[in-house]
N, C-alpha and C positions, 0 to 999 in steps of 0.2 A: 766031151768037148763040144760046144754049141757050134752050130754052122756060122755065128758072127764071129767066134774067136777064129775058127778055122779059117775063114774068109781073110780076116786081119793078119793072121799069121802068114797065110799065102801071099799078101801084099808086102808084108814086111821081107818076106823070104825073096819075092821077085825084085824087090828094090835094091836087096843086097847082092843077087845076082847079076842084076843089071848094073850095078856100080863096079863089080868085078870084071864084066864081060866087055862093056861099053865104056872104056877108059879113053877114048880117042880125043874127046873134047872137054874141057873144063866146065862146060855149062851142063853137060849130061851128067857128070859127076854131082854137081850141086842139085841137080833135079832129083837124082837118086836119094840122096841125102834129107833133101827136103820131103819126099815121099815116106822115107823111114820115120821122119820126125812126126809127120801127120798121122802115120798109122798108130805109131806109139800114143799120140794124143786121143785117137779115137778109141783105142783100148783103154786108156786111163779115164776118159769121159763116161765110157760104158759101165766100168768098174764103180765109178764115183755115183753113177745112178742106182747100183744095186745094192751098194753099201752106203749107210748114212753117217760114217765117222767124218769128222772135221778134217782129218789129214787128207782123206782121199779126195775130197771136194776141192782143195786148194791146189793139189798137184797138177791137175791138167791146165789150169790157168798159168801156173810157173812154167810149165813145159811148152806151152803155146808163147810165153813171152820169150823165153830162151830160143825158140825156133824162130820167132821174128828176127831177134839178134843176130842170129846165125846166118838167116837169109840176108840181112843187109851186110854183114861182114863179108859173106861169100860173092855178092855181087859188086862190093868195093873192090875185092882183091880181083875179080874177073875183068873190071875195068882197068885196073893198074896192070894187069898181065897183058891185056889186047894193048895198051899203050906202050908198054916196055918191048914186048915181043912181037907185036903186031898181029898176034892170032893167037886163038885159045886151045891149040893142040897142046895136048899134054907131052908129046914127044919132044916140042921144042923148048919146054920149060926145064932148066937144070935148077932143082932144088938146092943144089949147094953153092950156087951163085948168088950174091946180092943184087 
């Protein structure tokens, strides 16, 4: 395993652990998800540089587009949550209520 992949795997694992531990605020969960998506983007971009197949070169662009859509949707949910519940604490949000 190269040092680059070890570093990317560590970043992905730290983001996953951060999402499991720091679940107090909705914005921290969104930041951990964004970190995982960007780490996956870097891994796919690195693989696309080393392999020259057409499938591997389009996947990072599709993942980056999906990540941008996910970030926009997450921020829209954050704004809606803060407007309705007046805070972004995950304890105050009841997922079963509309």
